[in-house]
N, C-alpha and C positions, 0 to 999 in steps of 0.2 A: 498661233494661227498660221504663220508663215510656213512652218514645218508641215502642218497638216495639208496645206495647199500643194506643196511639192510631193508629198506622199501620194496624193490622189491623182496627180497628173499622169496621163497615159499617152504613150507614143502610138500614133495611129498604125493600124495593121499594115498599111501600104509602106510606111517608112521602115518598119521592121522587115518587111518582105524585100525591100530594096537593099537594106543592109545585108540580109542573108544572101542575096544575089551578088553583092559586092564581095562578100567573103568567099563565095564559090569561085571567083575569078583568080584568087590567090594574089591579087595585087594589093599589097599592104597600103600603099599611098591612097588608093581608092577607098579602102575601108576606113582608114584614118581620117580622110577628108570628110567622109559621110558622117562618121561619129562626131567630129568637130562641129559639123553643121547642126546636128541634133542637140548637142550640148549648148551651142550658141543660142538655140531657141529656148534655153532655160531649163532643160530637162537634165536631171542628174545622171551621171554615167551608171550608177548602181541600178537605176530604173531601166536603162537600156539592157543591162545584163539580165535583169529579172524577166523582161518581156522576151528577150532572145531565148531564155530557158523555156518559157511557155510556148513560143513559136516552134522551137526545135522539137519539143515533146510532141506537138501535134502534127509534125511533118510526116507525110507519107512517102516522101522522096528519099529520106535518109534511112539507112539500116540501123538496127539497134546498136551495132558496134560503133558506127559513126556518131550516133547520139551520145553514147557513153563517153566518147573522146571529147565531144563538145562540152558535155556537162562537167567533165573533169576540169577543163580549161576555165569554164565559167566559175566553178567553185573556187578555184585558186585565185582568180581575179577578185571575186566577191570577198574573200578572206582578206586580201590586200586592202580593199576599200574599208573594211571594218576595223583594221588595225590603225 
């Protein structure tokens, strides 16, 4: 039951949007701090990546080349989580 609860948890759109904005600043500490805050709220890092993928896919601000670069980075991190 515990695992199904975590699986269905969702990070709200506003939090993912703020994370995306933090990433655009290029400030690693800001991004790291924001991710730590989300994880402290009990959400797994893999869920953050999954929702970042969905958010990026729907972004009208990014070019296809930028999205491809982001997806590549997400897939590498997701592979690390699975190992």
